[in-house]
N, C-alpha and C positions, 0 to 999 in steps of 0.2 A: 189373174188373167195373163195371157201371153204378152211378153213385153212389146212386141212389134205388131200386135193385133190392132187394126183400125176398122171398127165397124161403122157402116153407113146405112141409111135407110134403104138405098138401092145398091145391091151388091152383084147384080147380073147373075143371079143363081136361082135355083128352083125354090119355090115356096114350100113351107112346112105347115104342119097341122097347128092352127092357131090356139085352139083350146088347151092342148097339151103344153105348149110353150108357156102360156099365161099361168097355168096351174103350177108348173115347175118354178117359174120366177116368183110367183106369189108366196110359195113355201120358203123360198130362198130369202125373200125380203123379211119374212118373219124371223129368220135366223139372225139377221143383222142386229137384233136387240141384245144378243149375247156374243156375237162374233164380229167385232169391229174390223177384223182383217178382210172380210168380204164385203164391206160397205161400199167401196168404190165400184167393184164389179157389179154389185146389185144395182147401183144407180145408172150404170151404163146399159146393161141389158134390158132394164125396165123401160127404156125409152123406145123400144122397138116392138111394143105389144101389138101394134096393128099393121106393121110392115115386116113380115117374118120371112126369112130365107135361110137356106142351109148354113151359111156362116154364123148367123145368130144362134141357131140351134147347137152348132158345134161349140160355140163359146159357152153356152149354158152347160152342156155335157162336160166340158173341161172343168168347169167350176164344181160340178157335182163329184167329179173324180177327186178333186182336191179335198172336198168336204169328207168324202169317204176315207181318204188317207189321214185326215186329221180329226176324225170324229171323237177322239178322246181328249181334244183340247178344250179348255174352259177358262173363264176368267177366275182369277184367284184374288179374293179380298181378305187382307190381313186384319186381325183385330187390333185396335189401338193404332199406335204409330203416329207419324206426323201427318196431319190432315191439311197441310199447306196446299192450297189450291193453285194450280198453275196450268197453263194451256199451251197448245201448239197450233199455229195456223199456217196454211200453205195454199198455193194456187198453181194450177197447171195452165200457163198462158196459152190460149188458142189450142188447147189440147184436142178439141174435136175437129177432125180434119174436114168434116162436112160443113158445119156452120161457123167454125172458128171461134166458138165460145169457150171460155175457160171453166175450170172446175174448182170450186171451193172445198176446203176440208179443214175441220178443226177437231181437236181432241183435248179434253180437259181431264186432268188427273189429280189424285191426291192419294197419299199412302202408297205410291207406286202402282196404283190401279186406276183404270179409266172410269170416269163417271158419266160423261156424255161425249158423243161424237157425231159427226155429220159429214156427208159427202154429197154435194149438190152442184149442178151446173149453174153458172151465173146467167142471169136473165138477158144480159146484153153483151155485145162484142166490145172488147176494150182495145185500146191502142198501144198499150205497153205492158210489160210484165210488172212494172211498179204499180200501175193502176189495178191490175188483177190481184196482186198481193194486198193492196190497200183495201180492196173490197172484201177480201178474205178476212183481214184483221177486223173489219167492221162487223162481220157476222160473228166472229169470235168474241168481240167485245160485248155484243148484245147478250150472247150466251153467258159470258163471265159475270155480267151484272145480275142476271137472273140467279146464277149459282151463288153469288155473294149474298143476295137477299135470303136465299134458302138456307145457306150455312149459318147466316146470322140469326135466323129464327130458331134454328136448332142449336145455337150456341156452340157451334163446332169451330168457328174461326172468328177472330176479332174483326169487326167491320173497318177498323182504321188501318188494317194491313192491306197493302196493294196486292192485286192479283197479277202475277207476271205472265205475259204472253210471249212466247218465243216465235220468231220468224227468221227466215233465211234470206230475206231481201232487205239490203241496207237502205235502198231508196224509199221503201214504204215506211220504214222506221223513222228515217229522217223527215219524211213528209208529215208524220204525226207529231213531231217535236218542233219543226221549224216551218212556218208559213212562207218562207222565202221562195219555196218551190211553186208559188202560186202562178207564176208566169207560164210554167209548163204543165200545170195541172188544173187550170181554171175550168176545163171542160168536165171535171169530175163533179158529180152531183153533190149538193151540200150535205145530204144525209150521211155521206161517207166521211165527212170531216168532224163529226161529233167526237171522234177518237181524241182529238186534241184537247177537248174539254175534259174528258175523263182522265187523260194523262196529267193534265194540269191540276186536277182536283186530287190526284194521288190514289184514285181507285184502280187504275190500270197502269202497269209498268211494262213497256216493250223492251225486249232484249234480243240481240242477234244470236243465232245458233247456226253452226255449219249445216249444210244440206245433208251431210252424212249422218247427222244425229237428229234430223227433223222427222219426228214420228208421224206427223201428218202427211208425209209423202205417200204413205200407204193408202190415203184417202183421196188422192188427186191424180194418180197416174199408175200404170202398170210398171212393176219393177222386176229386175232380174231376181233369180232365186236366192242368191247370196244376200243381196240387200234386203229383200222382202223378209227372209227368215230372221235376219239380224234385227230389223225394226219390229217384227212380230213379237220377238222375245221381250222387247221393251214395253209392249202394250199391256203386259200382265197376263198374257195367255200362257197357261202351263198345261203339261200333259197330266191327265188324271188316270191313275191306275184303275182299270175297270174291275180288277179282282179285289180291290180294297173294300171291305164291308162299310156300309153306310152307318154312321153312329145313330143309336136310338134316340139320343137327346142332342138337340142343337143349342 
């Protein structure tokens, strides 16, 4: 999406044909199962299904032009390699200019390829970037625990090894390790503090990563072309040669 684009339910513009918009967005949501680079844009435009105006339609057409230019991009999964599971979580504090809600994003990878990802608006308005990041880590931790059980059943990864989750907010990481912050975070719901228990048990390990290397940034906010393409390359998306013959045996 365009970096400075801010969509609202009411844009003081002419309405558009609702059925066509819903059809286009529905097809696009289906593509997010194999294209994590468009997950954030899909989560944004899908919130305007019943309040459609020309700026919303232009945003959808912009995304379709991007898909047309990158139609030969696909996820590449390597055989073998290190299956060490690790994740990235991020949040865009008050990113929605209309209701001031934040957007969560997480990405879990192994063998340099994404396994699961999600981009979703938080249900409540938060008072600080630390709380929004803490809520994002909560959602990422729940996903990590499910993946740990799955990998354990498949005997891909030892259950005694911690799953590292990278975040770019020092406050949320310190909050998960040190309850001294209680005075400033006592308004945070109890369900978001179970991360401390998982960190203490050794199941989850939180580490800091610079924002420039935060892959989950593509799931929480619109980025400039240079930053977006650099992070997209780290997602495991590669260009597939359409002229290359498909092997008869897989």
